[in-house]
N, C-alpha and C positions, 0 to 999 in steps of 0.2 A: 669708253667715247673718244679718247685722243689715240691717233694711231700708235703702234708699238714699234720701238726700233727694229727693223729685221734685216737681213743678211741676203736676203734673196735678191739677185741680179735683176737689172732692168729689162723689160721684155724689147726684144729685136722689133723694130718698125714695120716689119713685114707681118709679125703676129697681132700687133696693136691694128694695123691696117684689116688684117682678116676679121678680128673681133668686132671692128667698127662696121664694116660692111654687113657682118652677121646680123648685128643690131640693128641697123637701119632695114634691112631686107624683113626682120621680123617686127617692125615698126614699136620697137623698144626705145628708141631715141629719135629725136628730130635732128635733121642737118641743118642749125640754124644759119650756117655760112650759106646754104643754097636757098633756103626760105626765110630769110632774117625776119619777115612781116609776119609769120604764122603766128597767130594768138598761141598763148601760152601762159600757166600760172608762173608769174613772175616772182624771182628771189629778192628782187630788191625792196620788198614790201616792207614794212617794220618788223622789228625782230619778235614783236609780240606776237605775229602771226605764226611764226616757226613752228608752236606746239600744235599747229592745227593741221600739219602738211602730213598727210599719209600717202603710202604707195601700197599697191596690190601686191598680194601675193603672188599672182599670175605673173606681174613683171618679174619679181624676185627668182620664180622658177624659171622663166624663159630667158633671164639674164645670166644664170648658173648653168643652164644648159648651154648657151652660146661659148660660154668660156671652156665647157668639157670638149664640146667639138674643135674648137681652137687648138686642141692639145694642152691646156692647162692641167697639172696634176690634181689628183683627187685631194692632197693634203695641203692645196695652196691655200695660204692663210686668208682670213679676212682683211687683214693689213694690208697684205700683198695685193689682192684684189683692188683694194680702194685707193692705194698709193701708187701702185705701177699699171693700173689699167683704168680705173674709173676717172680718177684724179686726170690721168694723162690726156684721155679722152674728152673730158668736158672743158678742162682749162686750155690744154693746148690745141687740140683739134676744132673743139666747137666754141672756145674762146667765151666761157661761161664761168662762173664761180661755185656753181651748186649743181647739183644731179637733179634736182627738183625742176631745175628752167628747162632740161633737156629731154624729160619724159613726157611722152603723149599724155594730154588731158584723161583720156580714157582710163588710164592706169592711177589716176590721182584722186583721192577723197578724203573725208575727215576719218582719223585712225580712230579705230576700236580697241587697238592692243598696241601696248610699248613694247619694244624688244630689248630685253637686256642679254648682251653677248660679250663675250672676251675676243678682242681681236686678233689673238693668238690662234684661236680655233680654227678647223677647216672651215672654208666657205661653204662648199659644196654639202658637206655633212649638216651644217646649220640649215640650208635651204631645205635638205631634205628632211630634217625634224620637222620643220615648219609645215612642210606639205603633208606629213603623215599625221600630223595632229588635226588638220582640217579636212583632210579627205583620206581618212584610214582605209586599208584593205580590208574586203569582208572577212569575216571570220571564216575558219577551214569547215568545208563542206557546204558553203553558203554560195548562192549563185553571185556572180559580180555585179556591182552597181555600176550606174552611170558616172562618170567623174564629176567632183564638186567643180563648182563655178567659181575658181579661186580670185576672180577679179572683184567679187564681191567682199573680200576679206581685205581690208587696209590696215596697215602696220605703220607706228611711227619707227623710222630707222635712222639711226643716226647721221650715216654716210650719205643717205638721201635727202634728208631734211636741212642738216645745218650747212652754212657754207663752208669751202674748205679752207677759207683764210683763218677761220675761228679754230680749226683742229691743227694749223701749222703756225700761227701766230698770237693771234688774239686769243685771251682767255673765253671759257666757255661759263654762261651765265648760270650759276647753279638755281637760280628763281626761274629761269625760262626751262631747265629740266623739269623742276618741280610741278610747273604747270603743264608740260606735257604729259607727264606720269598721270597727273589727276584729271586731264582732259580723256585721256583713255579710259572710259568706264567698264570696260570689260576686263580691265587689269592688264598686266604684264605677262609675258612669256618670256622665262629664263632658260636660256640655251646651256645644258650642262655640256661642257666639252669632256673629252676623254681624261684630260689632264688635270682637269677641274682648276684651270688657270682662273676663270673668274673670280676665285675665292681670295685672289691675291691683286685684284684690280680695284683700286680706290673707286673709280666711276661706277663700277657694277655692285658694290657693296653698298654705297650710296643710293643707288636706283632702286636696289631691294628693299632696303628699310624705306623709301618714300612710300613704295607700293604698299608694304605692310602696315605703315603707320597712317598714311592718308587715306588709304582704300580699307583693306582688310585682308586676312590671310588667304581666304578662298580665292582672290583677286591675283594670288600670284600662281602663276600656272608654270610648272617645270617640265620641261621637254628633255627626258634623259636621252643617251645615245640610243640608236636603233639597234646597234649590236651591244646591248648592255652587258656588262660583266656582272656575275652575280656578287661580286666581293666591292664593286665602286660604292654603293651606297654605305657601307662600312666607312669606306676611306672617306667619303664626304662628308658623314658627322664627325669623324674624328678630327679632320681638317677644320671645320666648321668650328669648333669648339676653340680652337686656338687663333681665329680670327681676331685681329686688333687694328681698328682702321688707322690708329696713328702710328703703330710700331711694325707693322708687317705687310701693308698694303703698297702697290706701288702706282705710279702714274708717271706717264710721259713727261708731262710738265709740272714740275715740283709745285709751282704757285697753285695749279688746280688743286692739288691735294690739301695744300695749306687755307685754300679757300673753303673747300669741302669741310675741312675740321672746325674752322672758325663757324661755319654757319650751323654745324651741328650743336656744338658748344652755347652758341646763343640762343639756339630753339629747346631741344628735349636734354642735351647733354649726352656725353660720349656713353656714360654706363647705360642710360636708358635706350639710348641708339642700339648698342651691342645687344641688350637684352631682346628687344623688339626684333632686329635682324636675325640673331640666331634662333629664337624662339618659332617666329613665323617662318624661317627657312625650313627648319626642322619639320614642323607640321606639314608644310606644302609638300615635301619631299616624299613624307613617309605616307602623305594622304594619295599622293600621285601613284607611288608603287603599289599601296593596297587596292585601288580600283582601276589599275591598269590593266596590261595586257598579261596574259599567262606568266610570260617573262620575268616582268616587273613585280607580280606576285610572288613569284617564287624568290626573286631577290629581298622581297621585303621581309618573307619568312626566314631567309636565310639570316637577315640582320638581326631578328628578334632571337633566333635560336643562337647566334654568336654572343648576343648580348645577355643570353640568358632571362630574356623576358618571356617566360614561359605563358605566364597570366595572359598577356596580349597576343600571344601565337593560338592560344586555346580561343579567345575572342573571333579572332580573324578567320580560324579554320571552322569555327562551330556556325561562321555565318554564310559559309559556301553553300548554295544549294545544291552543287554538283556531288557533296560529299554526302546528301541526304539519301540518297538512292542505295538501296539494300541490293548491294552487287551479289553476293550470296543467294539470295532468294530468287534473283534474275539468273543467274546462270543456273541454277537447279530447274527453272521454267524452260530454259532453251534448251538444256538438255534433254527434258522431257519430251517438249516441242519437235525435236529433230527425230524421236524415237517413233512419235505419231505420224509424222510427215512422211509416209511409207513410200509416195512416189516421187519424193525429192522436188517437188513443186515450190517448195518453201512457203507453202499457204496452207491454212487449216480452214475446214469447215466449221459451222457453228457447232456440230455434234463433237467433231473432234477437238475443238479448242476447250468446250466445257469439260470435256473429260481430261485433256491436260491440266487445267486450273483446278479441277477435282483432286487429282493426284497431290498436285503443291499445296492443298489444304482448304481450298476455297470451296464455299457452298454452291450448290447449282444455280441459286438465285444470283449470287454475287459473280459468279461465271458469265452468266446470261448478261447482266448488266455491263460488265467489263467489256464483252464482247461488243455491244451497242455502242460503247463509247469508243473503242479502238478502231471498229469498222467505219471511218467517217465517210468513206467512199461509196458505201453502200453495197458492195460486191458480195459475191458469195463467200467468201473468206477473208481471212487476215493472214498477213505476214509477218515473221519474226521482227522485222526492222520496224514495221507498224507497232507491234507491241512494246517493243524495247523502247520506242520514243514516248509511247503513251505513259509508260511504268515510269519512267525519269519523270516527267510532267506529273503526274500523280504524286509520287514520292516528294517532290519540292512543294508542290501545294498542301501536303499533310506536314511538312516540316515548317510551312510558313505559319501555319495554325499553332503549331506545339510551342514555336520557337520563343512567343510572348509568354507561355507559361511556366517554362523551366529552362533552368540551364545546368549543364554538367561542368561541375569543377573539379573532379577527381583527374588524378594523374592517369590512371585507366583510359577514362574518356578522351583525353589528350593523346594518347598512345594510339587508340583507335583512329581519330583523327589523321593522325600522321601518316598511319597507315593507309586511309582512305587516300589521302593527298599524293602518296607515293604511286599508287597505283592509277590515279588520275592522270599524273607526268608519262608514266610509260604508255598511255593510252593516246597522249597528245602528241600530234607529230610535230618535231622539233624540240621537244623537252626531253627527248631520251637521255641526253646527256647529263642532264642535272640529277636523274637517278641515282647514281654512285654517291652523290653530296648527301642527299636526304637519307640514303639507306646507311651511311656512316653515323649520321646524329640519331637513326631509329636506335641503332645497335648500342650508342652511347646510354642513351636513355633507358633502354632495355636492361643495360647492365647495374641500373641502379645508384650508378656512381653520382649522379645530378640531383635525381628525385628519388623520394619514396615512392615506390610504386603501389603501395597501400595508401599513399595518403592524398591531401588534397592540395590544390594549387591556392596560393596567396590571391585575393581579388586584386584585380588591376589597380595601380596608385590612382586615386581620385583627385585630380588637380582643382585648386579653388576651394573656397569657401563653401562647402556643400551644405553644411548646416543652415548657416545663415542664407543660402541660395533657397533651399527647400522651405524655409519657413517663411521668407519673403513671397516666395510663389505661392504659397497657400494663402498668404494674406491678401495677394493681388488677384487672385481667382476667386476669393471670397466676395472682394469689392467689385468684381468685374473688371478690372483693370486688364484687358486682354491685350491690349499693345505691349503695357508694362511687363506682363507675364513672358511675352514671346521674346522681348528685348533681354530679360533675365536669362532665359533658357538660352538663348540664342550666343551669349557670352560664356556661358558655362559649358554648353555643348561643345562650341569651337574648341574650349580648354582639354575636353576629353574626347578629342574627336577620334583619337586613335583606337578607343575601346568602343565606336558605335558602329551598327550596321548599315551607316549611311556616310558617302563621301561629305567632306567638308564643302564642296560646290551646292550640294542641296540644304547646306544650312546659311540660309541667305538672310541678309537682315531684312527687318520687317518694313514694308513700305510704308512712306509716309500717308499715302492715301489710299487705302485699301477697304473693299467692301466687306461688308459684315459676313459673307460668305467666304470670302478669303482669309479672314482673320481666323473663323473658328478651324478651317482646312489646316493653316500653318499652325495653331494652336494644338489641333489633335495631333499632327505629326511631330510637333515637338515633344509633348507630353509621351507620345509612344517611344520616342527614342532615348527619353529620361527613364521612363520604365524600364526598358532594355539595360539600360547602364546601371542602375541600382539594384537590378536583379544579379548582376555579379557579386553584389556584396551582401552575404547573409544577414549581416547586423543591420541592414537597411529594408529589411523585409518589408517592414510596417509601412515605411516610405513609399515603395513600389507598389504595393496594394493600394495604397491612399490615391496616388496619382493615376494608377491603372483604372480605377474607377472614375476619375475623373475623365480619363482620354475617352472612355466610353460614352461618357455622357457626353461630351463635346463633340464626338462623332455622329451620336444619333440624333444633332441637331443640325448638322450641317445641310441637310434636305429640306428644312423649314427655315433657314436661316434668314430669309426674305422678309420673314414675320416678325415684325418688332415684339410681339408679346410671346415669341417662342423661340429667343435667343439667348436664354441662359438655361442651365441644367435645372432648376427650379420649375420652368417654363413661365414664370411672371417677371417681365421686365428686368429690373434691379435685383441684386442679390443684398444690397447694403443695409444693414439695418440702421436705425436712428442714431445708435451710437458711433457707428462707424461713418454716417453723414457728417457728424458733428465734428468728427476727427478730419475729415478732408479741409475744413475750414482753415483760414489763417494764410500767410504769406509763404510762399515757396513750400507748402506742405509740412511746416513746423509741427503744427499738431498732429497731421497725418501720421507722422514718423513717432512724435511722442504717444501717440494711440498703440502704435505697430509694437513700441518698446514695451510698454505697461501689459497688453496682452501676451507677447511672447514670454514676457519675465513671469506672468502668473502661470502659464501652462507649463512652461519648464520648471518652475517652482514645485508645481504640484505633482507633475507626471516625470520629471527628470529631462535631463539636456537632450537626450535621443528622441523625444517624443516630436514629431513633426506637429505644428500648430494648425489641423485641420479645421474644416469648417463646423465642425460638431463642437471641438474645444475653444473656436474662437466666439462662437454664440454661448457657450457655458461662461468662459471668463468675461465677455461682454455684459451678459445679463448680470452677472455676480457684481460687476463694477457700476453697471447703470443702478442697479438697487443702492449699492453703496452711496453713490453720488447724489441719487435723490433722497435718500433719507438723510445724508448731511446736509443739503440744503434745507430739509423740512426742519432741522434743527437751528437754523440760524447760522450755520457755519460752526456750531459747538458739538463735537461727536458725542455721542452718548455710547452706553453700553451696547446697546443693539446694533451699533456700526462693528465693535470689534467682533460680536458674536457671526455677523455677516461676512466678516474676513476669514475668521477661523472657520465659518461652515464651508465657505469655497474651498479651503483646503483639506479639510476632513472629510469631505463627502466623496468616499471612495466608491469608483464606479464598478459594478459586478459585471461588465463587458469589456470588450476591447476598446480602449478610449478613444480610437477613431470611428467609433460608432456614436460617442454621445452626441446627441442633439441633433441625430441623423434620421431619428422616428424609429429606429430599429433596435434601441436599447428597453428591454420590457419594463425596466422600472424608472425609464426616465422622468425626471421632475418637470414640472412646468418652466423652469429655467434651464433645463438643457442637462442638469447634472445627473449622476448616477441614482439609482434607488435607495441608497442608504442615507438615513437623516443623521445630521451632524452629532446627535446624541442619542443614547438608548433610552428605553423607557422611564430606566432610573435616574436619567438626568447626567449618566455619565458618558464620556467620549467611547465610542465603540472601539473595539481592539482594531489594531491594523492586521490583516490577514496575509501573514507571511510577508516575504520579502516583497517589495515594490519597485518599480523603477524610478519612484523618486529618491531611493537611497543614494546619500551623499558618499564621498571617498572615504568618508571615517565609519560608513556603516548605519550611520544614523538615518531612520525613516523620516518621513516627511513631518509627522507628528513631532518627534524631536526636535527636528530642526525649527519647525515653526513654535515650539515652547519656549526654545531658547530666545526666541526673538519676542516672542509674547505680543507680535502683531504682524501683519502682512507688509511684507517688503516688495514692491514692484517698482523696477525701471529705477531703483535706487530711491523710491520715495515710500514713506509710511503711510499708508491708507489711513490708520488710526490716530495718525499724530499731524496730518495737514489738512487743517479743518477746511480750507478755501480751495482745496484741489478742483471740486466741482464748479467752481467760477472762473477757471483760466481763461482770460480772453487771447 
């Protein structure tokens, strides 16, 4: 925010005059001395209006171009531009106190993005990073696109919106900056300078924290240098870990730093501020690299290699459709193609094409079908480039279908992906210089010094309380609390964004007001991401299977979402049972959470802590608990022996099928209550034997029956069902 002390000499009057004339000619400033009555946006308005002052990116780009044409060096810092150029023009020549006053109204508007930048960085580099962000060049081998209208992108820029006297003398109000950040609903743009100077600036760190804390991580947009060094992200993370607002940040005006620290201490505290700042900054930076251009993706892969994060590297490379193309098969077909292309025309007719694919192993019917797909222009033949393009797209489509079903966590699979990525770099223009770096890492991994080549990779770290999350998610889906389920998954997916197949920009917060169809679409998308995340963990295969079925069910409902009777997986309005409805009553959901605790405790006691509380298990436990409560009330609050039998009946009644199938109608021995097909006792009145080991064994190896025998009653949520006579009468 505040200018930095610089040693750059003042510009000569002739240079300033040249810049001023260029700005006037380009209609970038108004000459208020010549046209004092010309209407403009006044800066003398109350300070509360400062956060709503935005300037167009078109103005910043044209202003930077005028400075370049005037001969200012490329590394001229933002601090020098503001103090030596802009301030001199506005205050001395135009007799105003704020750049906002002299900019034509066509370049002013409400800001959508807040600009975070260190004044020590190059001004031209900063503007170029912004322009590329909103008007990127077309990909290689693609036709040029018309330039974007940068006048429509409005940014909140400190040296434009804030009066100069606040930079030079008066303090800058932290509340005003906080309001400016939250006003920009599309988030903040953080300029990463080559020297990482922003990590040492108090204002920059404070602004990053405000964005992450008051908006969300996905609203922090990172803009890396255009000529990104492959080692810069590693340096960024290393220096980010050492950031301390009070110990090693700098501010031109010491009183500003003291004011910011006091504000943080009185709001969230320095410890929480540092956690939000560092965690949010790391997530946003990694997401930008992961989903950026080829250079940024390579820098991200290098970051994972250097940190030995091989599981995340495997997740990243396996999600690249470009690596799904079978290059070996394609090259074989191309060689055969050249042999059959006897006249050198570069095209084959249908007979020749079918013969080529026949040699490659395709049947005649398959080859004819492929010819019709490739020959989109309806000509007499197809060229090798047409076929190559079709091959790549078909392989990607096949990959998309298989991706959700299986993942390869072997070291050998990772090596194949690295080989494919190395080949991709060699074929991509401008990426050839990275080839030696990845070749070195391939050789290191092939040597077996870092990984067991015959082994498997450990799953990527799962952040957050995943067990509680999946249980609560199953409960919310069962009760059709779709918005609650989306909100729960939103938080969990953001925590684990680096292992997902989607950018954090697509993990948006649920809308306050959304149609039924929008809710179902978002619910299906989040469930799909959750399933892909869980598939990387073999121990969570059951949860992946369960939520995969749920994702498919909600996907099938999207087309009929407008019909209120077809809005649930069961096709009948609400899924809530009477027991669940009762649990929803009460203030602030107290009884709802008591119900969830009871049900989850019953399921985990019977089936083990790793068992997801699926819809069938919720129905089974709810039915058992409902029967117990009904029997308890019929005894006038006095439990009888039959109630204890019911409790033990629930625990001992072992399912003969997958616990996830209980109550779903797929269990051949399902009881009316939803339990498995075994009775709690054999025909001779004795308890049936437990069939081998079971997921419910505790850490001592005791089976469910042995645990229950020690208790002699059913304990759920810390409550004894056989010793609390009035549990069914809780109000």
